[in-house]
C-alpha positions as CSV (number, residue, x, y, z in Angstrom):
1,X,86.3,-20.6,-123.2
2,X,89.4,-19.4,-120.8
3,X,91.5,-18.0,-124.0
4,X,88.9,-15.4,-125.0
5,X,88.8,-14.4,-121.5
6,X,92.4,-14.1,-121.3
7,X,92.7,-12.2,-124.3
8,X,90.0,-9.7,-123.0
9,X,91.8,-9.0,-120.0
10,X,95.0,-8.4,-121.3
11,X,93.2,-5.8,-123.9
12,X,91.5,-4.2,-120.6
13,X,95.2,-4.0,-118.8
14,X,96.4,-2.4,-122.1
15,X,93.9,-0.1,-122.5
16,X,94.1,0.9,-118.9
17,X,97.8,1.3,-119.3
18,X,97.2,3.5,-122.4
19,X,94.7,5.5,-120.5
20,X,97.1,6.1,-117.3
21,X,99.8,7.5,-119.8
22,X,97.2,9.6,-121.5
23,X,95.9,11.4,-118.6
24,X,99.5,12.2,-117.8
25,X,99.6,14.5,-120.4
26,X,98.7,18.4,-119.5
27,X,96.6,18.7,-123.0
28,X,95.9,22.4,-121.7
29,X,99.5,23.5,-120.8
30,X,100.9,21.7,-123.9
31,X,98.3,23.1,-126.4
32,X,99.0,26.8,-125.1
33,X,102.9,26.3,-125.4
34,X,102.6,25.6,-129.0
35,X,101.6,29.5,-129.7
36,X,105.2,30.5,-129.5
37,X,106.9,28.2,-131.9
38,X,103.4,28.4,-134.3
39,X,104.3,32.1,-134.4
40,X,107.4,31.4,-135.4
41,X,106.6,29.5,-138.3
42,X,104.1,32.2,-139.4
43,X,106.4,35.0,-139.0
44,X,109.2,33.4,-141.0
45,X,107.1,32.7,-143.7
46,X,107.1,35.2,-146.6
47,X,104.3,33.1,-148.8
48,X,102.6,30.1,-147.8
49,X,103.1,27.2,-150.1
50,X,101.8,23.6,-150.1
51,X,105.2,22.2,-150.0
52,X,105.3,23.7,-146.5
53,X,102.3,21.6,-145.4
54,X,104.2,18.3,-144.7
55,X,107.0,19.8,-142.7
56,X,104.7,21.9,-140.9
57,X,102.6,18.6,-139.8
58,X,105.8,17.0,-138.8
59,X,107.1,20.1,-136.8
60,X,103.6,20.6,-135.1
61,X,103.7,17.0,-134.1
62,X,107.1,17.0,-132.9
63,X,106.5,20.5,-130.7
64,X,103.5,18.8,-128.9
65,X,105.8,16.2,-127.8
66,X,108.8,17.5,-126.6
67,X,106.3,20.3,-124.6
68,X,104.4,16.9,-123.3
69,X,107.7,15.4,-122.3
70,X,108.9,18.7,-120.6
71,X,105.4,18.8,-118.8
72,X,105.7,15.0,-117.6
73,X,109.3,15.3,-116.4
74,X,108.4,17.7,-114.5
75,X,105.2,16.2,-112.9
76,X,107.7,13.1,-112.3
77,X,110.4,15.2,-110.5
78,X,107.5,16.7,-108.4
79,X,105.1,13.3,-108.1
80,X,105.1,13.2,-104.4
81,X,104.6,16.7,-103.8
82,X,101.7,17.1,-106.1
83,X,100.1,14.2,-104.4
84,X,100.7,15.6,-100.9
85,X,99.6,19.7,-101.9
86,X,95.9,20.5,-102.4
87,X,96.5,23.3,-104.3
88,X,99.0,22.6,-106.8
89,X,98.2,23.3,-110.6
90,X,98.8,19.8,-111.3
91,X,97.0,16.7,-112.9
92,X,99.0,14.4,-111.0
93,X,96.5,14.3,-107.7
94,X,93.7,13.3,-109.9
95,X,95.5,11.2,-112.3
96,X,95.8,7.4,-112.4
97,X,99.3,8.0,-113.9
98,X,101.7,6.9,-111.4
99,X,105.5,8.3,-111.4
100,X,106.3,5.2,-113.1
101,X,104.1,6.3,-116.0
102,X,104.9,9.7,-116.2
103,X,108.8,8.7,-116.5
104,X,108.1,6.6,-119.1
105,X,105.8,9.2,-120.7
106,X,108.6,11.6,-120.8
107,X,111.6,9.5,-122.2
108,X,109.0,8.0,-124.7
109,X,107.6,11.7,-125.8
110,X,111.4,12.8,-125.9
111,X,112.4,9.7,-128.2
112,X,109.5,10.3,-130.5
113,X,110.1,14.2,-130.7
114,X,113.4,14.1,-131.6
115,X,112.8,11.1,-134.2
116,X,110.2,13.8,-135.9
117,X,112.7,16.5,-135.7
118,X,115.3,14.0,-137.5
119,X,113.3,14.6,-140.4
120,X,113.3,18.6,-140.9
121,X,116.5,21.0,-140.6
122,X,119.5,20.2,-138.5
123,X,119.4,23.9,-136.7
124,X,115.6,22.8,-135.8
125,X,116.7,19.7,-134.5
126,X,119.4,21.5,-132.2
127,X,117.0,24.1,-130.9
128,X,114.8,21.2,-130.2
129,X,117.7,19.2,-128.1
130,X,118.6,22.4,-126.4
131,X,114.7,23.0,-125.2
132,X,115.1,19.3,-123.9
133,X,118.2,20.1,-121.9
134,X,116.6,23.3,-120.3
135,X,113.5,21.3,-119.5
136,X,116.0,18.8,-117.7
137,X,118.1,21.3,-116.2
138,X,114.8,23.1,-114.9
139,X,113.1,19.8,-113.2
140,X,115.3,17.0,-112.8
141,X,116.0,16.5,-109.2
142,X,119.3,17.6,-107.8
143,X,119.4,20.3,-110.2
144,X,116.1,21.7,-109.8
145,X,116.4,24.9,-111.6
146,X,112.5,25.5,-111.0
147,X,113.5,25.8,-106.8
148,X,116.1,28.7,-107.1
149,X,114.4,32.2,-107.2
150,X,115.8,34.1,-110.2
151,X,117.2,31.3,-112.0
152,X,113.9,30.1,-112.4
153,X,112.9,33.2,-114.4
154,X,116.2,33.3,-116.5
155,X,115.1,29.7,-117.4
156,X,111.9,30.7,-118.6
157,X,113.3,34.2,-120.4
158,X,115.4,31.7,-122.3
159,X,112.7,29.1,-123.3
160,X,110.8,31.9,-124.8
161,X,113.4,32.6,-126.8
162,X,114.3,29.1,-127.8
163,X,110.6,27.9,-128.4
164,X,109.6,30.7,-131.0
165,X,113.3,30.2,-132.7
166,X,112.0,26.5,-132.6
167,X,109.3,27.3,-135.1
168,X,111.4,30.3,-136.8
169,X,113.9,28.1,-137.9
170,X,111.9,25.8,-139.9
171,X,111.5,27.7,-142.7
172,X,113.4,30.9,-141.9
173,X,117.0,31.9,-141.5
174,X,118.0,32.6,-137.3
175,X,118.8,36.7,-138.1
176,X,118.8,39.6,-136.4
177,X,114.6,39.6,-136.7
178,X,114.1,36.3,-135.3
179,X,116.1,37.4,-132.5
180,X,114.3,40.7,-132.0
181,X,110.7,39.2,-132.0
182,X,111.6,36.1,-129.7
183,X,112.6,38.5,-126.9
184,X,108.6,39.5,-126.6
185,X,108.0,35.8,-126.2
186,X,110.3,35.7,-123.4
187,X,109.0,38.1,-121.6
188,X,105.5,36.9,-122.2
189,X,107.1,33.4,-121.1
190,X,108.6,34.8,-117.8
191,X,105.5,37.1,-117.1
192,X,103.3,33.8,-117.2
193,X,105.1,31.7,-114.9
194,X,105.9,34.3,-112.3
195,X,102.1,34.6,-112.5
196,X,101.7,30.8,-112.0
197,X,104.2,30.8,-109.2
198,X,102.0,33.4,-107.0
199,X,99.1,31.1,-107.8
200,X,101.2,28.0,-106.5
201,X,102.6,29.8,-103.6
202,X,101.0,27.9,-100.6
203,X,101.9,24.4,-102.1
204,X,105.2,25.7,-102.8
205,X,105.6,27.3,-99.3
206,X,104.6,23.8,-97.7
207,X,106.8,21.7,-99.6
208,X,109.6,23.9,-99.2
209,X,110.4,25.1,-102.9
210,X,111.9,28.4,-102.7
211,X,110.3,30.0,-105.6
212,X,110.4,34.0,-106.4
213,X,107.1,34.1,-104.6
214,X,108.2,32.1,-101.6
215,X,111.5,34.3,-101.7
216,X,110.4,37.7,-102.1
217,X,106.2,37.8,-101.7
218,X,103.5,37.0,-103.6
219,X,102.4,40.4,-104.2
220,X,106.0,41.7,-105.1
221,X,106.1,38.7,-108.0
222,X,102.5,39.8,-109.1
223,X,103.6,43.4,-109.5
224,X,106.8,41.9,-111.2
225,X,104.9,39.9,-113.2
226,X,102.6,42.8,-114.3
227,X,105.6,45.1,-115.2
228,X,107.2,42.2,-117.1
229,X,103.9,42.2,-119.2
230,X,103.5,46.0,-119.9
231,X,107.0,46.0,-120.9
232,X,106.2,42.9,-123.4
233,X,103.6,44.7,-125.0
234,X,105.4,47.9,-125.1
235,X,108.2,46.0,-126.8
236,X,105.7,44.6,-129.5
237,X,104.4,48.1,-130.2
238,X,108.2,49.0,-131.1
239,X,108.6,46.2,-133.2
240,X,105.2,47.1,-135.2
241,X,106.2,50.6,-135.6
242,X,109.9,49.6,-136.9
243,X,108.3,47.3,-139.2
244,X,110.0,44.2,-137.7
245,X,106.6,42.9,-137.3
246,X,103.1,43.5,-139.0
247,X,102.1,47.3,-138.4
248,X,98.6,45.7,-137.3
249,X,100.0,44.4,-134.5
250,X,100.0,47.7,-132.9
251,X,96.4,46.8,-131.8
252,X,98.1,44.7,-129.3
253,X,98.7,48.2,-127.3
254,X,94.6,48.4,-126.9
255,X,94.3,44.9,-124.8
256,X,97.1,46.3,-122.4
257,X,94.4,48.7,-120.5
258,X,91.8,45.7,-120.3
259,X,94.8,43.2,-118.9
260,X,95.8,46.1,-116.3
261,X,92.3,46.6,-115.2
262,X,92.0,42.1,-114.8
263,X,95.6,42.6,-112.9
264,X,94.6,45.5,-110.6
265,X,91.0,43.7,-109.8
266,X,93.0,40.3,-108.9
267,X,95.4,42.4,-107.0
268,X,92.7,44.1,-104.9
269,X,90.9,40.7,-104.2
270,X,93.9,39.5,-102.2
271,X,95.5,37.7,-104.9
272,X,93.4,34.7,-104.1
273,X,94.0,31.4,-105.9
274,X,90.8,31.4,-108.0
275,X,91.2,34.9,-108.9
276,X,94.8,34.0,-110.4
277,X,93.5,31.0,-112.4
278,X,90.6,33.7,-113.9
279,X,93.5,35.9,-114.8
280,X,95.8,33.7,-116.6
281,X,93.0,32.5,-118.4
282,X,92.0,35.7,-119.8
283,X,95.6,37.2,-120.4
284,X,96.0,33.9,-122.6
285,X,92.7,34.6,-124.7
286,X,94.2,38.2,-125.1
287,X,97.4,36.6,-126.5
288,X,95.5,34.4,-128.7
289,X,93.9,37.0,-130.3
290,X,97.5,38.4,-130.7
291,X,98.4,35.2,-132.6
292,X,95.1,35.0,-134.4
293,X,96.0,38.4,-136.1
294,X,99.6,37.0,-136.7
295,X,98.1,34.2,-138.9
296,X,95.7,36.2,-140.7
297,X,98.2,38.9,-141.7
298,X,100.1,35.8,-143.4
299,X,96.9,34.4,-144.8
300,X,95.4,37.1,-146.6
301,X,98.3,39.8,-147.1
């Protein structure tokens, strides 16, 4: 009778280990960051074909794992600070995942991601490797570009370009059009990151992390983020007018007054963390509408 009990205990231990690793994944953030590569795929396609389904499924799996790796590496690097800081936007404090679990998750996700990318065009694999290298520079202890004001924003600007080109390279050529469109996503990435830095200001200050918000102040960085968002909307309008992206995307300009209203509401609230979380959820929804518009253009044109 002892043997079945040992099997049950082993199965329970395995299930618990899997659950710890599973909880280490920031599903919300990882899914949101699938937007730029997916838009890259969509905007590179002239006409959808059934033959594209299989490589697209492989690509989305690989992209998900790649971003899961980046977030797990980031959380592994910040593990002790996240355990202490009560206001950091990290799942580490409420997760069963240990620091070792996060490292295993990061390495395992990266290996699996690159294995999937190995079935796709070589240029896509190279971009994926470059994104992984950028994530290493951003988060790894001893380098930690995330803790260097200015350099952290440059890393996100570069990352925005690369994530879009990652998707575009699947079915399209990395031409002038691809790079021009990627700048829009780079601007959005940079602005979103700056907003999160304002959200995490107190915990970063307590941990000694020298982010833009800590060095230059919450209000200055928040207004810089809004300016960057404004430039992104204007830039997208220019792309639509010049025919680089579908003209229907010009409707995005209608969303800017709404974002401006949200932004100044949060500014007048004193940049409370809860209000910043509220703002981020709303502008993410707004950019989600833009993404759905792009997808519908490809399907029904």
